[in-house]
N, CA, C, O and the ligand as a Tripos MOL2 file, in Angstrom:
@<TRIPOS>MOLECULE
protein
  285   283    72     0     0
PROTEIN
NO_CHARGES

@<TRIPOS>ATOM
      1 N         -33.7360  -56.8990  -15.6830 N.3       1 MET1
      2 CA        -32.6460  -57.7590  -16.0700 C.3       1 MET1
      3 C         -33.1110  -58.6230  -17.2110 C.2       1 MET1
      4 O         -34.0110  -59.4500  -17.0620 O.2       1 MET1
      5 N         -32.5170  -58.4310  -18.3020 N.am      2 SER2
      6 CA        -32.8910  -59.2490  -19.4470 C.3       2 SER2
      7 C         -31.6990  -60.0860  -19.8820 C.2       2 SER2
      8 O         -30.5920  -59.6010  -20.1190 O.2       2 SER2
      9 N         -31.9890  -61.3300  -19.9680 N.am      3 GLN3
     10 CA        -30.9660  -62.2500  -20.4700 C.3       3 GLN3
     11 C         -31.4790  -62.8810  -21.7430 C.2       3 GLN3
     12 O         -32.6180  -63.3450  -21.8040 O.2       3 GLN3
     13 N         -30.6830  -62.8960  -22.7010 N.am      4 SER4
     14 CA        -31.0870  -63.5720  -23.9360 C.3       4 SER4
     15 C         -30.5230  -64.9860  -23.9210 C.2       4 SER4
     16 O         -29.3290  -65.2150  -23.7260 O.2       4 SER4
     17 N         -31.4180  -65.8990  -24.1300 N.am      5 HIS5
     18 CA        -31.0090  -67.2970  -24.2020 C.3       5 HIS5
     19 C         -30.8960  -67.6770  -25.6670 C.2       5 HIS5
     20 O         -31.7980  -68.2760  -26.2530 O.2       5 HIS5
     21 N         -29.8220  -67.3280  -26.2040 N.am      6 ALA6
     22 CA        -29.6220  -67.6350  -27.6210 C.3       6 ALA6
     23 C         -29.3880  -69.1350  -27.8000 C.2       6 ALA6
     24 O         -28.5920  -69.7560  -27.0960 O.2       6 ALA6
     25 N         -30.0870  -69.6680  -28.7330 N.am      7 VAL7
     26 CA        -29.9260  -71.0850  -29.0420 C.3       7 VAL7
     27 C         -28.6260  -71.2450  -29.8300 C.2       7 VAL7
     28 O         -28.4340  -70.6210  -30.8740 O.2       7 VAL7
     29 N         -27.7580  -72.0770  -29.3180 N.am      8 PRO8
     30 CA        -26.5060  -72.2670  -30.0660 C.3       8 PRO8
     31 C         -26.7770  -72.9160  -31.4150 C.2       8 PRO8
     32 O         -27.5540  -73.8630  -31.5310 O.2       8 PRO8
     33 N         -26.1470  -72.4050  -32.3730 N.am      9 THR9
     34 CA        -26.3350  -72.9710  -33.7210 C.3       9 THR9
     35 C         -25.1780  -73.8980  -34.0320 C.2       9 THR9
     36 O         -24.0080  -73.5330  -33.9180 O.2       9 THR9
     37 N         -25.5290  -75.0770  -34.4170 N.am     10 HIS10
     38 CA        -24.5340  -76.0560  -34.8270 C.3      10 HIS10
     39 C         -24.8000  -76.3840  -36.2820 C.2      10 HIS10
     40 O         -25.8920  -76.8150  -36.6540 O.2      10 HIS10
     41 N         -23.8420  -76.1860  -37.0480 N.am     11 GLU11
     42 CA        -23.9890  -76.5360  -38.4510 C.3      11 GLU11
     43 C         -23.6380  -78.0060  -38.6270 C.2      11 GLU11
     44 O         -22.5960  -78.4810  -38.1740 O.2      11 GLU11
     45 N         -24.5180  -78.6890  -39.2800 N.am     12 VAL12
     46 CA        -24.3130  -80.1080  -39.5430 C.3      12 VAL12
     47 C         -23.9290  -80.2650  -40.9990 C.2      12 VAL12
     48 O         -24.6430  -79.8520  -41.9130 O.2      12 VAL12
     49 N         -22.8040  -80.8620  -41.1720 N.am     13 ALA13
     50 CA        -22.3390  -81.0710  -42.5430 C.3      13 ALA13
     51 C         -23.0070  -82.3150  -43.1150 C.2      13 ALA13
     52 O         -22.8920  -83.4040  -42.5520 O.2      13 ALA13
     53 N         -23.6820  -82.1540  -44.1990 N.am     14 THR14
     54 CA        -24.3250  -83.2830  -44.8600 C.3      14 THR14
     55 C         -23.3170  -83.9530  -45.7860 C.2      14 THR14
     56 O         -22.7690  -83.3270  -46.6930 O.2      14 THR14
     57 N         -23.0860  -85.2350  -45.5380 N.am     15 PRO15
     58 CA        -22.1180  -85.9030  -46.4130 C.3      15 PRO15
     59 C         -22.6800  -86.0670  -47.8240 C.2      15 PRO15
     60 O         -23.8640  -86.3410  -48.0190 O.2      15 PRO15
     61 N         -21.8410  -85.9010  -48.7430 N.am     16 THR16
     62 CA        -22.2420  -86.1100  -50.1360 C.3      16 THR16
     63 C         -21.4680  -87.2950  -50.6900 C.2      16 THR16
     64 O         -20.2770  -87.4640  -50.4250 O.2      16 THR16
     65 N         -22.1560  -88.0930  -51.4480 N.am     17 ILE17
     66 CA        -21.5310  -89.2590  -52.0730 C.3      17 ILE17
     67 C         -21.5030  -89.0110  -53.5740 C.2      17 ILE17
     68 O         -22.5510  -88.9100  -54.2130 O.2      17 ILE17
     69 N         -20.3230  -88.9150  -54.1250 N.am     18 PRO18
     70 CA        -20.2510  -88.6920  -55.5700 C.3      18 PRO18
     71 C         -20.8250  -89.8820  -56.3320 C.2      18 PRO18
     72 O         -20.6670  -91.0340  -55.9280 O.2      18 PRO18
     73 N         -21.4870  -89.5840  -57.4310 N.am     19 LEU19
     74 CA        -22.1000  -90.6350  -58.2350 C.3      19 LEU19
     75 C         -21.0630  -91.6300  -58.7320 C.2      19 LEU19
     76 O         -21.3610  -92.8150  -58.8820 O.2      19 LEU19
     77 N         -19.8410  -91.1550  -58.9890 N.am     20 ARG20
     78 CA        -18.7850  -92.0240  -59.4750 C.3      20 ARG20
     79 C         -18.4310  -93.1070  -58.4410 C.2      20 ARG20
     80 O         -18.0590  -94.2190  -58.8150 O.2      20 ARG20
     81 N         -18.5470  -92.7840  -57.1400 N.am     21 GLU21
     82 CA        -18.2760  -93.7670  -56.0960 C.3      21 GLU21
     83 C         -19.5050  -94.6380  -55.8190 C.2      21 GLU21
     84 O         -19.3740  -95.7680  -55.3470 O.2      21 GLU21
     85 N         -20.6670  -94.1250  -56.1040 N.am     22 LEU22
     86 CA        -21.8990  -94.8530  -55.8040 C.3      22 LEU22
     87 C         -22.2470  -95.8660  -56.8980 C.2      22 LEU22
     88 O         -22.8840  -96.8820  -56.6200 O.2      22 LEU22
     89 N         -21.8390  -95.5990  -58.1240 N.am     23 ALA23
     90 CA        -22.2470  -96.4250  -59.2630 C.3      23 ALA23
     91 C         -21.8380  -97.8860  -59.1340 C.2      23 ALA23
     92 O         -22.6740  -98.7470  -59.4070 O.2      23 ALA23
     93 N         -20.6050  -98.2330  -58.7350 N.am     24 PRO24
     94 CA        -20.2710  -99.6580  -58.6430 C.3      24 PRO24
     95 C         -21.1150 -100.3980  -57.6140 C.2      24 PRO24
     96 O         -21.4730 -101.5570  -57.8250 O.2      24 PRO24
     97 N         -21.4350  -99.7390  -56.5030 N.am     25 TRP25
     98 CA        -22.2760 -100.3870  -55.4870 C.3      25 TRP25
     99 C         -23.7030 -100.5490  -55.9930 C.2      25 TRP25
    100 O         -24.3410 -101.5690  -55.7340 O.2      25 TRP25
    101 N         -24.1980  -99.5690  -56.6980 N.am     26 ALA26
    102 CA        -25.5410  -99.6830  -57.2740 C.3      26 ALA26
    103 C         -25.5880 -100.8250  -58.2820 C.2      26 ALA26
    104 O         -26.5710 -101.5640  -58.3420 O.2      26 ALA26
    105 N         -24.5300 -100.9690  -59.0690 N.am     27 LEU27
    106 CA        -24.4660 -102.0640  -60.0340 C.3      27 LEU27
    107 C         -24.4190 -103.4160  -59.3090 C.2      27 LEU27
    108 O         -25.1090 -104.3560  -59.7020 O.2      27 LEU27
    109 N         -23.6030 -103.5110  -58.2510 N.am     28 LEU28
    110 CA        -23.4850 -104.7600  -57.5040 C.3      28 LEU28
    111 C         -24.8290 -105.1740  -56.9130 C.2      28 LEU28
    112 O         -25.2730 -106.3080  -57.0890 O.2      28 LEU28
    113 N         -25.4680 -104.2410  -56.2120 N.am     29 PHE29
    114 CA        -26.7330 -104.6080  -55.5680 C.3      29 PHE29
    115 C         -27.8510 -104.7850  -56.5900 C.2      29 PHE29
    116 O         -28.7940 -105.5370  -56.3460 O.2      29 PHE29
    117 N         -27.7600 -104.1130  -57.7110 N.am     30 GLY30
    118 CA        -28.7190 -104.3470  -58.7860 C.3      30 GLY30
    119 C         -28.6020 -105.7630  -59.3360 C.2      30 GLY30
    120 O         -29.6060 -106.4320  -59.5790 O.2      30 GLY30
    121 N         -27.3590 -106.2100  -59.5290 N.am     31 LEU31
    122 CA        -27.1490 -107.5680  -60.0240 C.3      31 LEU31
    123 C         -27.5770 -108.6030  -58.9810 C.2      31 LEU31
    124 O         -28.1680 -109.6250  -59.3290 O.2      31 LEU31
    125 N         -27.2810 -108.3420  -57.7080 N.am     32 LEU32
    126 CA        -27.7280 -109.2620  -56.6670 C.3      32 LEU32
    127 C         -29.2530 -109.3320  -56.6280 C.2      32 LEU32
    128 O         -29.8210 -110.4040  -56.4180 O.2      32 LEU32
    129 N         -29.9130 -108.1970  -56.8300 N.am     33 GLY33
    130 CA        -31.3680 -108.1820  -56.8780 C.3      33 GLY33
    131 C         -31.9030 -108.9840  -58.0500 C.2      33 GLY33
    132 O         -32.9020 -109.6930  -57.9260 O.2      33 GLY33
    133 N         -31.2280 -108.8680  -59.1930 N.am     34 LEU34
    134 CA        -31.6590 -109.6470  -60.3580 C.3      34 LEU34
    135 C         -31.4890 -111.1420  -60.1110 C.2      34 LEU34
    136 O         -32.3230 -111.9400  -60.5400 O.2      34 LEU34
    137 N         -30.4130 -111.5270  -59.4220 N.am     35 ILE35
    138 CA        -30.2000 -112.9350  -59.1050 C.3      35 ILE35
    139 C         -31.3100 -113.4360  -58.1820 C.2      35 ILE35
    140 O         -31.8340 -114.5340  -58.3710 O.2      35 ILE35
    141 N         -31.6630 -112.6270  -57.1870 N.am     36 VAL36
    142 CA        -32.7460 -113.0160  -56.2790 C.3      36 VAL36
    143 C         -34.0500 -113.1710  -57.0580 C.2      36 VAL36
    144 O         -34.7810 -114.1420  -56.8650 O.2      36 VAL36
    145 N         -34.3380 -112.2120  -57.9370 N.am     37 ILE37
    146 CA        -35.5660 -112.2980  -58.7260 C.3      37 ILE37
    147 C         -35.5380 -113.5260  -59.6360 C.2      37 ILE37
    148 O         -36.5700 -114.1600  -59.8530 O.2      37 ILE37
    149 N         -34.3530 -113.8660  -60.1710 N.am     38 PHE38
    150 CA        -34.2520 -115.0580  -61.0020 C.3      38 PHE38
    151 C         -34.6190 -116.3020  -60.2030 C.2      38 PHE38
    152 O         -35.3910 -117.1380  -60.6720 O.2      38 PHE38
    153 N         -34.0610 -116.4260  -58.9830 N.am     39 PHE39
    154 CA        -34.3540 -117.6270  -58.2000 C.3      39 PHE39
    155 C         -35.7930 -117.6530  -57.7280 C.2      39 PHE39
    156 O         -36.3900 -118.7220  -57.6040 O.2      39 PHE39
    157 N         -36.3630 -116.4600  -57.4590 N.am     40 VAL40
    158 CA        -37.7790 -116.4200  -57.0930 C.3      40 VAL40
    159 C         -38.6260 -116.9120  -58.2560 C.2      40 VAL40
    160 O         -39.6030 -117.6340  -58.0580 O.2      40 VAL40
    161 N         -38.2550 -116.5220  -59.4640 N.am     41 SER41
    162 CA        -39.0510 -116.9230  -60.6170 C.3      41 SER41
    163 C         -38.7860 -118.3650  -61.0100 C.2      41 SER41
    164 O         -39.6740 -119.0330  -61.5390 O.2      41 SER41
    165 N         -37.5710 -118.8580  -60.7580 N.am     42 ALA42
    166 CA        -37.2280 -120.2070  -61.2220 C.3      42 ALA42
    167 C         -37.7420 -121.2840  -60.2820 C.2      42 ALA42
    168 O         -37.9620 -122.4180  -60.7090 O.2      42 ALA42
    169 N         -37.9390 -120.9530  -59.0120 N.am     43 ASP43
    170 CA        -38.3350 -121.9820  -58.0650 C.3      43 ASP43
    171 C         -39.7080 -122.5290  -58.4250 C.2      43 ASP43
    172 O         -40.6650 -121.7830  -58.6340 O.2      43 ASP43
    173 N         -39.7740 -123.8250  -58.4910 N.am     44 GLN44
    174 CA        -40.9850 -124.5520  -58.8560 C.3      44 GLN44
    175 C         -41.3770 -124.2910  -60.3060 C.2      44 GLN44
    176 O         -42.4790 -124.6260  -60.7400 O.2      44 GLN44
    177 N         -40.4780 -123.7040  -61.0220 N.am     45 GLY45
    178 CA        -40.7320 -123.5150  -62.4400 C.3      45 GLY45
    179 C         -39.8330 -124.4760  -63.1960 C.2      45 GLY45
    180 O         -39.9480 -125.6930  -63.0430 O.2      45 GLY45
    181 N         -38.9380 -123.9330  -64.0100 N.am     46 ALA46
    182 CA        -38.0300 -124.7760  -64.7580 C.3      46 ALA46
    183 C         -37.0010 -125.4130  -63.8320 C.2      46 ALA46
    184 O         -36.5680 -126.5420  -64.0660 O.2      46 ALA46
    185 N         -36.6080 -124.6980  -62.7830 N.am     47 VAL47
    186 CA        -35.5780 -125.1880  -61.8750 C.3      47 VAL47
    187 C         -36.0570 -124.9860  -60.4540 C.2      47 VAL47
    188 O         -36.6290 -123.9440  -60.1380 O.2      47 VAL47
    189 N         -35.8370 -125.9510  -59.6040 N.am     48 SER48
    190 CA        -36.0960 -125.7930  -58.1860 C.3      48 SER48
    191 C         -34.8160 -126.1590  -57.4620 C.2      48 SER48
    192 O         -34.4040 -127.3190  -57.4700 O.2      48 SER48
    193 N         -34.1880 -125.1830  -56.8420 N.am     49 ILE49
    194 CA        -32.8710 -125.4150  -56.2420 C.3      49 ILE49
    195 C         -32.9770 -126.3800  -55.0690 C.2      49 ILE49
    196 O         -32.3920 -127.4610  -55.1460 O.2      49 ILE49
    197 N         -33.6870 -126.0630  -53.9870 N.am     50 PRO50
    198 CA        -33.8830 -127.0960  -52.9650 C.3      50 PRO50
    199 C         -35.1640 -127.8590  -53.2820 C.2      50 PRO50
    200 O         -36.1240 -127.3000  -53.8110 O.2      50 PRO50
    201 N         -35.1580 -129.1200  -52.9540 N.am     51 ALA51
    202 CA        -36.3580 -129.9110  -53.1720 C.3      51 ALA51
    203 C         -37.4550 -129.4380  -52.2300 C.2      51 ALA51
    204 O         -37.1790 -128.9580  -51.1310 O.2      51 ALA51
    205 N         -38.6800 -129.5750  -52.6620 N.am     52 GLY52
    206 CA        -39.8000 -129.1810  -51.8190 C.3      52 GLY52
    207 C         -40.4040 -127.8670  -52.2720 C.2      52 GLY52
    208 O         -40.0320 -127.3220  -53.3110 O.2      52 GLY52
    209 N         -41.3290 -127.3700  -51.4890 N.am     53 THR53
    210 CA        -42.0730 -126.1690  -51.8750 C.3      53 THR53
    211 C         -41.8410 -125.0080  -50.9190 C.2      53 THR53
    212 O         -42.5980 -124.0370  -50.9400 O.2      53 THR53
    213 N         -40.8130 -125.0840  -50.0830 N.am     54 ALA54
    214 CA        -40.6150 -124.0500  -49.0590 C.3      54 ALA54
    215 C         -40.3870 -122.6840  -49.6900 C.2      54 ALA54
    216 O         -41.0740 -121.7260  -49.3360 O.2      54 ALA54
    217 N         -39.4480 -122.5740  -50.6070 N.am     55 ILE55
    218 CA        -39.1600 -121.2680  -51.2090 C.3      55 ILE55
    219 C         -40.3620 -120.7740  -51.9900 C.2      55 ILE55
    220 O         -40.6800 -119.5860  -51.9600 O.2      55 ILE55
    221 N         -41.0260 -121.6720  -52.6830 N.am     56 HIS56
    222 CA        -42.2130 -121.2760  -53.4300 C.3      56 HIS56
    223 C         -43.2580 -120.6560  -52.5030 C.2      56 HIS56
    224 O         -43.8710 -119.6420  -52.8350 O.2      56 HIS56
    225 N         -43.4510 -121.2700  -51.3470 N.am     57 GLU57
    226 CA        -44.4480 -120.7360  -50.4100 C.3      57 GLU57
    227 C         -44.0030 -119.4030  -49.8290 C.2      57 GLU57
    228 O         -44.8340 -118.5200  -49.6150 O.2      57 GLU57
    229 N         -42.7130 -119.2370  -49.5690 N.am     58 TRP58
    230 CA        -42.2210 -117.9770  -48.9980 C.3      58 TRP58
    231 C         -42.3740 -116.8200  -49.9760 C.2      58 TRP58
    232 O         -42.6590 -115.6960  -49.5630 O.2      58 TRP58
    233 N         -42.1930 -117.0760  -51.2360 N.am     59 VAL59
    234 CA        -42.2010 -115.9970  -52.2250 C.3      59 VAL59
    235 C         -43.4610 -116.0210  -53.0760 C.2      59 VAL59
    236 O         -43.5080 -115.3990  -54.1380 O.2      59 VAL59
    237 N         -44.4820 -116.7360  -52.6170 N.am     60 HIS60
    238 CA        -45.6680 -116.9390  -53.4300 C.3      60 HIS60
    239 C         -46.3530 -115.6330  -53.8230 C.2      60 HIS60
    240 O         -46.7080 -115.4490  -54.9880 O.2      60 HIS60
    241 N         -46.5410 -114.7310  -52.8720 N.am     61 ASP61
    242 CA        -47.1930 -113.4570  -53.1990 C.3      61 ASP61
    243 C         -46.3250 -112.6330  -54.1420 C.2      61 ASP61
    244 O         -46.8380 -111.9530  -55.0310 O.2      61 ASP61
    245 N         -45.0110 -112.6940  -53.9470 N.am     62 GLY62
    246 CA        -44.1040 -111.9810  -54.8390 C.3      62 GLY62
    247 C         -44.1740 -112.5040  -56.2560 C.2      62 GLY62
    248 O         -44.0710 -111.7360  -57.2130 O.2      62 GLY62
    249 N         -44.3490 -113.8220  -56.3990 N.am     63 ARG63
    250 CA        -44.4970 -114.4020  -57.7370 C.3      63 ARG63
    251 C         -45.7410 -113.8400  -58.4210 C.2      63 ARG63
    252 O         -45.6940 -113.4710  -59.5950 O.2      63 ARG63
    253 N         -46.8430 -113.7750  -57.6940 N.am     64 HIS64
    254 CA        -48.0640 -113.2280  -58.2890 C.3      64 HIS64
    255 C         -47.8980 -111.7490  -58.6100 C.2      64 HIS64
    256 O         -48.3600 -111.2700  -59.6450 O.2      64 HIS64
    257 N         -47.2220 -111.0210  -57.6930 N.am     65 LEU65
    258 CA        -47.0190 -109.5890  -57.9160 C.3      65 LEU65
    259 C         -46.2000 -109.3410  -59.1620 C.2      65 LEU65
    260 O         -46.4680 -108.3900  -59.8970 O.2      65 LEU65
    261 N         -45.2060 -110.1770  -59.4180 N.am     66 LEU66
    262 CA        -44.3310 -110.0020  -60.5770 C.3      66 LEU66
    263 C         -44.8930 -110.6390  -61.8440 C.2      66 LEU66
    264 O         -44.3210 -110.4900  -62.9240 O.2      66 LEU66
    265 N         -46.0130 -111.3470  -61.7110 N.am     67 GLY67
    266 CA        -46.6640 -111.8950  -62.8860 C.3      67 GLY67
    267 C         -46.1240 -113.2210  -63.3610 C.2      67 GLY67
    268 O         -46.3490 -113.5990  -64.5110 O.2      67 GLY67
    269 N         -45.4150 -113.9430  -62.5070 N.am     68 TYR68
    270 CA        -44.9280 -115.2600  -62.9010 C.3      68 TYR68
    271 C         -46.0820 -116.2500  -62.8720 C.2      68 TYR68
    272 O         -46.9470 -116.1620  -62.0010 O.2      68 TYR68
    273 N         -46.1100 -117.1800  -63.7970 N.am     69 PRO69
    274 CA        -47.1530 -118.1990  -63.7610 C.3      69 PRO69
    275 C         -47.0010 -119.0650  -62.5070 C.2      69 PRO69
    276 O         -45.8990 -119.4800  -62.1480 O.2      69 PRO69
    277 N         -48.0970 -119.3150  -61.8760 N.am     70 CYS70
    278 CA        -48.0190 -120.0050  -60.5900 C.3      70 CYS70
    279 C         -49.0050 -121.1660  -60.5580 C.2      70 CYS70
    280 O         -48.5960 -122.3270  -60.5680 O.2      70 CYS70
    281 N         -50.2790 -120.8690  -60.5210 N.am     71 HIS71
    282 CA        -51.2870 -121.9140  -60.4520 C.3      71 HIS71
    283 C         -52.5490 -121.4280  -61.1240 C.2      71 HIS71
    284 O         -53.5380 -122.1590  -61.1810 O.2      71 HIS71
    285 ZN        -49.9990 -118.7600  -56.7350 Zn       72 ZN72
@<TRIPOS>BOND
     1     1     2 1
     2     2     3 1
     3     3     4 2
     4     3     5 am
     5     5     6 1
     6     6     7 1
     7     7     8 2
     8     7     9 am
     9     9    10 1
    10    10    11 1
    11    11    12 2
    12    11    13 am
    13    13    14 1
    14    14    15 1
    15    15    16 2
    16    15    17 am
    17    17    18 1
    18    18    19 1
    19    19    20 2
    20    19    21 am
    21    21    22 1
    22    22    23 1
    23    23    24 2
    24    23    25 am
    25    25    26 1
    26    26    27 1
    27    27    28 2
    28    27    29 am
    29    29    30 1
    30    30    31 1
    31    31    32 2
    32    31    33 am
    33    33    34 1
    34    34    35 1
    35    35    36 2
    36    35    37 am
    37    37    38 1
    38    38    39 1
    39    39    40 2
    40    39    41 am
    41    41    42 1
    42    42    43 1
    43    43    44 2
    44    43    45 am
    45    45    46 1
    46    46    47 1
    47    47    48 2
    48    47    49 am
    49    49    50 1
    50    50    51 1
    51    51    52 2
    52    51    53 am
    53    53    54 1
    54    54    55 1
    55    55    56 2
    56    55    57 am
    57    57    58 1
    58    58    59 1
    59    59    60 2
    60    59    61 am
    61    61    62 1
    62    62    63 1
    63    63    64 2
    64    63    65 am
    65    65    66 1
    66    66    67 1
    67    67    68 2
    68    67    69 am
    69    69    70 1
    70    70    71 1
    71    71    72 2
    72    71    73 am
    73    73    74 1
    74    74    75 1
    75    75    76 2
    76    75    77 am
    77    77    78 1
    78    78    79 1
    79    79    80 2
    80    79    81 am
    81    81    82 1
    82    82    83 1
    83    83    84 2
    84    83    85 am
    85    85    86 1
    86    86    87 1
    87    87    88 2
    88    87    89 am
    89    89    90 1
    90    90    91 1
    91    91    92 2
    92    91    93 am
    93    93    94 1
    94    94    95 1
    95    95    96 2
    96    95    97 am
    97    97    98 1
    98    98    99 1
    99    99   100 2
   100    99   101 am
   101   101   102 1
   102   102   103 1
   103   103   104 2
   104   103   105 am
   105   105   106 1
   106   106   107 1
   107   107   108 2
   108   107   109 am
   109   109   110 1
   110   110   111 1
   111   111   112 2
   112   111   113 am
   113   113   114 1
   114   114   115 1
   115   115   116 2
   116   115   117 am
   117   117   118 1
   118   118   119 1
   119   119   120 2
   120   119   121 am
   121   121   122 1
   122   122   123 1
   123   123   124 2
   124   123   125 am
   125   125   126 1
   126   126   127 1
   127   127   128 2
   128   127   129 am
   129   129   130 1
   130   130   131 1
   131   131   132 2
   132   131   133 am
   133   133   134 1
   134   134   135 1
   135   135   136 2
   136   135   137 am
   137   137   138 1
   138   138   139 1
   139   139   140 2
   140   139   141 am
   141   141   142 1
   142   142   143 1
   143   143   144 2
   144   143   145 am
   145   145   146 1
   146   146   147 1
   147   147   148 2
   148   147   149 am
   149   149   150 1
   150   150   151 1
   151   151   152 2
   152   151   153 am
   153   153   154 1
   154   154   155 1
   155   155   156 2
   156   155   157 am
   157   157   158 1
   158   158   159 1
   159   159   160 2
   160   159   161 am
   161   161   162 1
   162   162   163 1
   163   163   164 2
   164   163   165 am
   165   165   166 1
   166   166   167 1
   167   167   168 2
   168   167   169 am
   169   169   170 1
   170   170   171 1
   171   171   172 2
   172   171   173 am
   173   173   174 1
   174   174   175 1
   175   175   176 2
   176   175   177 am
   177   177   178 1
   178   178   179 1
   179   179   180 2
   180   179   181 am
   181   181   182 1
   182   182   183 1
   183   183   184 2
   184   183   185 am
   185   185   186 1
   186   186   187 1
   187   187   188 2
   188   187   189 am
   189   189   190 1
   190   190   191 1
   191   191   192 2
   192   191   193 am
   193   193   194 1
   194   194   195 1
   195   195   196 2
   196   195   197 am
   197   197   198 1
   198   198   199 1
   199   199   200 2
   200   199   201 am
   201   201   202 1
   202   202   203 1
   203   203   204 2
   204   203   205 am
   205   205   206 1
   206   206   207 1
   207   207   208 2
   208   207   209 am
   209   209   210 1
   210   210   211 1
   211   211   212 2
   212   211   213 am
   213   213   214 1
   214   214   215 1
   215   215   216 2
   216   215   217 am
   217   217   218 1
   218   218   219 1
   219   219   220 2
   220   219   221 am
   221   221   222 1
   222   222   223 1
   223   223   224 2
   224   223   225 am
   225   225   226 1
   226   226   227 1
   227   227   228 2
   228   227   229 am
   229   229   230 1
   230   230   231 1
   231   231   232 2
   232   231   233 am
   233   233   234 1
   234   234   235 1
   235   235   236 2
   236   235   237 am
   237   237   238 1
   238   238   239 1
   239   239   240 2
   240   239   241 am
   241   241   242 1
   242   242   243 1
   243   243   244 2
   244   243   245 am
   245   245   246 1
   246   246   247 1
   247   247   248 2
   248   247   249 am
   249   249   250 1
   250   250   251 1
   251   251   252 2
   252   251   253 am
   253   253   254 1
   254   254   255 1
   255   255   256 2
   256   255   257 am
   257   257   258 1
   258   258   259 1
   259   259   260 2
   260   259   261 am
   261   261   262 1
   262   262   263 1
   263   263   264 2
   264   263   265 am
   265   265   266 1
   266   266   267 1
   267   267   268 2
   268   267   269 am
   269   269   270 1
   270   270   271 1
   271   271   272 2
   272   271   273 am
   273   273   274 1
   274   274   275 1
   275   275   276 2
   276   275   277 am
   277   277   278 1
   278   278   279 1
   279   279   280 2
   280   279   281 am
   281   281   282 1
   282   282   283 1
   283   283   284 2
@<TRIPOS>SUBSTRUCTURE
     1 MET1         2 RESIDUE 1 A MET
     2 SER2         6 RESIDUE 1 A SER
     3 GLN3        10 RESIDUE 1 A GLN
     4 SER4        14 RESIDUE 1 A SER
     5 HIS5        18 RESIDUE 1 A HIS
     6 ALA6        22 RESIDUE 1 A ALA
     7 VAL7        26 RESIDUE 1 A VAL
     8 PRO8        30 RESIDUE 1 A PRO
     9 THR9        34 RESIDUE 1 A THR
    10 HIS10       38 RESIDUE 1 A HIS
    11 GLU11       42 RESIDUE 1 A GLU
    12 VAL12       46 RESIDUE 1 A VAL
    13 ALA13       50 RESIDUE 1 A ALA
    14 THR14       54 RESIDUE 1 A THR
    15 PRO15       58 RESIDUE 1 A PRO
    16 THR16       62 RESIDUE 1 A THR
    17 ILE17       66 RESIDUE 1 A ILE
    18 PRO18       70 RESIDUE 1 A PRO
    19 LEU19       74 RESIDUE 1 A LEU
    20 ARG20       78 RESIDUE 1 A ARG
    21 GLU21       82 RESIDUE 1 A GLU
    22 LEU22       86 RESIDUE 1 A LEU
    23 ALA23       90 RESIDUE 1 A ALA
    24 PRO24       94 RESIDUE 1 A PRO
    25 TRP25       98 RESIDUE 1 A TRP
    26 ALA26      102 RESIDUE 1 A ALA
    27 LEU27      106 RESIDUE 1 A LEU
    28 LEU28      110 RESIDUE 1 A LEU
    29 PHE29      114 RESIDUE 1 A PHE
    30 GLY30      118 RESIDUE 1 A GLY
    31 LEU31      122 RESIDUE 1 A LEU
    32 LEU32      126 RESIDUE 1 A LEU
    33 GLY33      130 RESIDUE 1 A GLY
    34 LEU34      134 RESIDUE 1 A LEU
    35 ILE35      138 RESIDUE 1 A ILE
    36 VAL36      142 RESIDUE 1 A VAL
    37 ILE37      146 RESIDUE 1 A ILE
    38 PHE38      150 RESIDUE 1 A PHE
    39 PHE39      154 RESIDUE 1 A PHE
    40 VAL40      158 RESIDUE 1 A VAL
    41 SER41      162 RESIDUE 1 A SER
    42 ALA42      166 RESIDUE 1 A ALA
    43 ASP43      170 RESIDUE 1 A ASP
    44 GLN44      174 RESIDUE 1 A GLN
    45 GLY45      178 RESIDUE 1 A GLY
    46 ALA46      182 RESIDUE 1 A ALA
    47 VAL47      186 RESIDUE 1 A VAL
    48 SER48      190 RESIDUE 1 A SER
    49 ILE49      194 RESIDUE 1 A ILE
    50 PRO50      198 RESIDUE 1 A PRO
    51 ALA51      202 RESIDUE 1 A ALA
    52 GLY52      206 RESIDUE 1 A GLY
    53 THR53      210 RESIDUE 1 A THR
    54 ALA54      214 RESIDUE 1 A ALA
    55 ILE55      218 RESIDUE 1 A ILE
    56 HIS56      222 RESIDUE 1 A HIS
    57 GLU57      226 RESIDUE 1 A GLU
    58 TRP58      230 RESIDUE 1 A TRP
    59 VAL59      234 RESIDUE 1 A VAL
    60 HIS60      238 RESIDUE 1 A HIS
    61 ASP61      242 RESIDUE 1 A ASP
    62 GLY62      246 RESIDUE 1 A GLY
    63 ARG63      250 RESIDUE 1 A ARG
    64 HIS64      254 RESIDUE 1 A HIS
    65 LEU65      258 RESIDUE 1 A LEU
    66 LEU66      262 RESIDUE 1 A LEU
    67 GLY67      266 RESIDUE 1 A GLY
    68 TYR68      270 RESIDUE 1 A TYR
    69 PRO69      274 RESIDUE 1 A PRO
    70 CYS70      278 RESIDUE 1 A CYS
    71 HIS71      282 RESIDUE 1 A HIS
    72 ZN72       285 GROUP 0 **** ****
């Protein structure tokens, strides 16, 4: 008695995102990233948004990584 245990095949449809639909979101998050980088670079530099050194300390390694003058 031979029984074949065939593995059922399920085809999984991979969603595709057209570049035309993806571009505005990429632009939005790119601009948000630039704003974040601006505030990281500006804190304790020319402009410090909140008083104190909290943001500077949080992003200190990132400042060095990006080459901003620090100390
Ligand atoms: Zn430093």
